[in-house]
C-alpha positions as CSV (number, residue, x, y, z in Angstrom):
1,X,0.8,-40.3,92.8
2,X,-1.0,-36.9,93.6
3,X,-4.0,-35.9,91.9
4,X,-6.0,-32.5,91.5
5,X,-9.0,-31.6,89.6
6,X,-12.8,-30.6,89.8
7,X,-15.1,-33.1,90.7
8,X,-17.0,-34.1,87.1
9,X,-20.5,-34.3,89.1
10,X,-20.4,-31.1,91.7
11,X,-17.5,-29.5,90.4
12,X,-16.0,-29.3,93.5
13,X,-12.0,-28.8,94.0
14,X,-10.1,-32.4,95.0
15,X,-6.8,-32.9,95.6
16,X,-5.6,-35.9,97.2
17,X,-2.4,-38.6,97.5
18,X,-2.7,-42.3,96.1
19,X,-0.2,-44.4,97.8
20,X,-2.0,-47.2,95.7
21,X,-5.2,-47.5,93.9
22,X,-8.2,-47.2,95.8
23,X,-11.9,-46.1,95.0
24,X,-11.9,-42.3,95.9
25,X,-15.1,-40.5,96.3
26,X,-15.8,-36.9,96.2
27,X,-15.3,-35.2,99.8
28,X,-18.6,-32.8,98.7
29,X,-21.1,-35.2,96.7
30,X,-19.9,-38.4,97.6
31,X,-19.6,-39.6,94.0
32,X,-16.7,-41.5,92.5
33,X,-13.9,-39.8,91.2
34,X,-12.4,-42.3,89.0
35,X,-15.3,-43.6,87.0
36,X,-13.2,-44.4,83.7
37,X,-10.1,-46.0,85.6
38,X,-8.9,-48.9,83.5
39,X,-7.4,-52.0,84.8
40,X,-4.0,-50.9,83.7
41,X,-4.3,-47.7,85.7
42,X,-5.7,-49.6,88.9
43,X,-2.7,-52.0,88.9
44,X,0.3,-49.8,87.9
45,X,-1.0,-46.3,87.4
46,X,-0.4,-46.6,83.7
47,X,-2.1,-43.8,81.4
48,X,-4.0,-45.2,78.7
49,X,-6.8,-42.9,79.2
50,X,-7.9,-40.1,82.1
51,X,-9.3,-42.1,84.7
52,X,-11.1,-39.2,85.7
53,X,-13.2,-38.2,82.5
54,X,-12.2,-40.9,80.0
55,X,-10.6,-38.8,77.4
56,X,-8.0,-40.6,75.3
57,X,-5.1,-38.0,75.5
58,X,-3.0,-36.9,78.0
59,X,0.2,-34.8,78.1
60,X,3.1,-34.0,80.2
61,X,4.6,-30.1,81.2
62,X,7.0,-29.0,83.7
63,X,5.6,-28.8,87.1
64,X,6.2,-25.1,87.7
65,X,4.4,-22.1,89.2
66,X,3.8,-19.7,86.2
67,X,3.1,-16.7,88.4
68,X,6.5,-17.4,90.0
69,X,8.2,-17.5,86.5
70,X,6.7,-14.3,85.3
71,X,7.7,-12.7,88.3
72,X,11.0,-13.9,87.8
73,X,11.1,-12.4,84.5
74,X,9.6,-9.0,85.4
75,X,12.0,-8.6,88.2
76,X,15.0,-9.5,85.5
77,X,13.4,-7.1,83.0
78,X,13.1,-4.4,85.4
79,X,16.5,-4.7,86.7
80,X,18.0,-4.7,83.2
81,X,18.0,-0.9,83.0
82,X,20.1,-0.7,85.8
83,X,22.4,-3.8,85.4
84,X,23.0,-3.3,81.8
85,X,21.1,-6.6,80.9
86,X,23.2,-8.8,83.3
87,X,20.0,-9.3,85.1
88,X,18.6,-11.0,82.1
89,X,21.8,-13.2,81.8
90,X,21.3,-14.2,85.6
91,X,17.3,-14.8,84.9
92,X,18.5,-17.2,82.3
93,X,20.5,-18.9,84.2
94,X,18.0,-19.4,87.1
95,X,15.7,-20.6,84.6
96,X,18.2,-23.0,83.2
97,X,18.5,-24.4,86.6
98,X,14.9,-24.6,87.2
99,X,13.8,-26.2,84.1
100,X,16.3,-29.5,85.2
101,X,15.3,-29.2,88.8
102,X,11.6,-29.2,88.4
103,X,9.7,-32.8,87.8
104,X,6.9,-33.3,85.0
105,X,3.1,-33.2,85.8
106,X,0.7,-34.9,83.7
107,X,-2.4,-33.4,82.7
108,X,-6.1,-34.1,80.7
109,X,-6.4,-32.1,77.5
110,X,-10.1,-32.3,78.3
111,X,-10.9,-32.2,82.0
112,X,-7.5,-30.6,82.9
113,X,-6.9,-33.0,85.9
114,X,-3.4,-33.2,87.2
115,X,-1.4,-36.1,88.0
116,X,2.0,-35.6,90.2
117,X,5.0,-37.4,91.4
118,X,4.2,-40.6,89.2
119,X,7.0,-42.3,87.0
120,X,4.6,-42.8,84.4
121,X,4.0,-39.1,83.7
122,X,7.4,-39.2,82.0
123,X,6.0,-41.7,79.2
124,X,3.3,-38.9,78.2
125,X,3.7,-37.0,75.1
126,X,4.6,-33.5,75.5
127,X,1.8,-30.9,74.8
128,X,0.1,-30.7,71.7
129,X,-2.0,-27.4,70.4
130,X,-3.8,-29.0,67.9
131,X,-5.1,-31.6,70.3
132,X,-5.7,-29.0,72.7
133,X,-7.9,-27.0,70.3
134,X,-9.8,-30.4,69.3
135,X,-10.8,-30.9,73.1
136,X,-11.7,-27.3,73.5
137,X,-13.9,-27.4,70.3
138,X,-15.9,-30.7,71.6
139,X,-16.8,-28.8,74.7
140,X,-18.5,-26.1,72.8
């Protein structure tokens, strides 16, 4: 499993791979990265809460570069004037292929941590705007 987020103590960006659970420390401030890891997460990487910040809710989304997606769409729209809309059909086909090809990433609503390459990510609920707004209002 791959993990990426900011350290909760010094806000230094962290990114590393976890072949098995081990206590990881921040490379900058040397404090623990997973202070809220439950036993279930330590044993089998199951997400019953965020191991990074302790938030109760996580979600899954497609692990796709948004800038690449917007660029692909902009090129399709730009070429549609010259191709009479055929380029939009081609962009739609490429988008559908990429949607099936790209895997999921687990994200925390509160700290925005990302968890990749774990089969447990597929068990998470999809994004919920109401929960997102709830966590955004808690921080204010």
